[in-house]
N, C-alpha and C positions, 0 to 999 in steps of 0.2 A: 503495502500500500503506500503509496507517495503522498505521507501527509503535509507535506509542504507544499504540494500541486493541490489538493483537496482542498486546503485552507485559503488557496491563491483564488481558487476556482469558488469557494462560498462565498468569502468573504468581500470580494471585487467585480463577482460578478450573480449576483442574488440578492433578493429584496429580504429573506428569511433570515440573514444571519447579520445583516447589520447591526453592530456593535458587539459583536460574538469577539472577545482577544482570542489570541493563538493559546493561550494555556486552558482558556474552556473550551476551545475546539477539541485541542489535546485531551481532557478529561474525558469529553463529551464522547471519543472515540475509544478511550480507554474501555468506557463502560458499556458499550454496544457492539454489536455485531457489525461487522463492515464488509462490503462489497465492492470488488473493484472489475472493470471491464476492462480488458488489454489488447491493443494491437496485437495480432497476431505473428504480424512481419517484424517489427521494433520492439514487442512487449512494453511500449509505452501506454501507459494508462490514461483512457478515455473517457471514464464514465466511475459514476460513484455512487452508492446507496448506504445507508444505516440505517439498522434495526434496533428499535429499542424492546425489549422483551423479559421477561421473567421466568421463561425458558421451558414454561410448561404451559397456560394458557391465553397469553395474551404476547403480540408483537405489534408493534407502530415501527410504520416505516416513516422515514423521513432524511431530507438533506440529499434527495434523489438529484445528481446534478451530470448532465454531459455537456461535453465539450462543445463547445460551438462549429470546430472542423467535422463533426463525423453526426450532426444532428441530423432527423431525417431521413435516418439508414436504418432504423430499427433497434440502434442501440438503445434507448431508454425502455424500450418493451422487453427486450430481455433482460437490463437488469432488474424488472419489477414481477420478471415469471417467473 
């Protein structure tokens, strides 16, 4: 997981993370299940999703982000499927 890239995506290109510090983002990631989508050719991360869960009965999908360079190609659908 490219944590720096995730933070840059979320803090710089999403409205819902406005004001979240890097340390808050790191703590959120540490306490969640994190999923990344990667290019097969370069292994570059192109999408991110975070799930908050109790591990038994509850899960909340949040912080879903797809890099602008790959939007429209089904990456977001794959990330949440």
